[in-house]
N, C-alpha and C positions, 0 to 999 in steps of 0.2 A: 504494500500499498505506501504510494507515494503522501510526502506531510501536505497535501493537501484533502487527497482523502482524508488521510488520516482527522484534519478538522471538520469533517462531513461526520465520519464514524464520529467524532466524540458527540457531535452534536445528538447525532438518533441515541445516542444515550441517555443526552439530553432530554429529550423530547418522548424516549422508551417512559423515564421517570417523572416528566407532567402529564401522560397519557395516564399512566397510569394512577397516578395520587387523581387525577378528573374523579377515573370513575371510583376508585375507591374512596373515596377520603375528602369532596371538594368542597365540602363548608370550611376545612380543615385550609385550604390552597386559599379559597376564598376569605375568610376572615382573616388570613396572617397579611394580606396585602389588602385589605379595608374597603372589600366589597361585600355586598350584601351575600348573604348566607340563603340557599335556594333549596326546594326540594324536588324542585321536576326533575324530570329523565334529561333533559339537554344539557346538558354539561357535563354528563354522561356519556355521553352520544362524541362532545366536543371532543373527549378522552380514548372515544375508540380510533377519533381520524387523527388525531397526533400518534397514537401509536400509529397509525397504518401509515403514514406519514413515513416512520421512522424509521419504517421496515425498506420503505424504499430507499432513504435514506443511505440501512447499512448496508445495504446491499448492491447499492452505487458504488460507496464508495468501494468496499471491497471490490471492485467491478473496473476500480481506477478510470472510471468512464468521467473523463474531463468536460464534456459538453453536459452532463447532469451535476460535473458540481460547478463551474460558472453557474449552472441555469440556480444552482442555492441559492447562487451571492445577490441575484435581484431581486429574486420571492421572496427573502428574508429581511430583504432591505424594506419590499413593500408593508412587510408585518408592521415595522413602525410604523409609516405613513399609515395604515390603515388603525392603528390606535390612537396613535396623535388627532386622525381626524373624528373615532369614537370619542377623545376627550373633549376636542373641543365641542361638539355638539354636544356633551353633554349627556352621551349615551356612556359611559363610564367613569369611573375614577380614577381619578391622574394613578392614581398606581399604575395599573395597568400599560400605560407608556415606561416600563420597567421590564412586562417583558416582550418587548420591542425592541427596546436596548438590547436584551440579551441575545436577540437575535441578530442585528443588527451590529456587535461587537462579532458573532460568532463570523456573521457575512466576512467583514472586514479581515480574519483568522484567516476565510477561505481564496480571499481575494489573494488578501499578500503571497500567500505559501505559490498560487498557481502564477502568481507573476515573477517570484523567485525561482522558481520551475522552468519555466518558459525566457527567463534569461538565461539561464542556465544551458538549456540546451540547445539555444541560439548559437 
């Protein structure tokens, strides 16, 4: 696995833990980040989706699929943009931005690893 692939692999582990938390103990996570508790099933549905995404990330990282790795950079950066929009529209508390910042930081880590790999191969 290349260094860039490892960044996505590690991010997939974060996603797996986040998804499992959303399924198993969603209110612990919600209250920790100053969000309203819920009994709705949707938070658990989101957890399942997060785990599904983590599986894609893990498998593509193992394959060293460079296009996919770069695509995750752009997609993870948009997560931050969406979360900021949700806060601006007052659909979510500002603490949601913390999750977007994790995505953006991980995306930057992958981006710079990809650029370093490209410069070494050139």
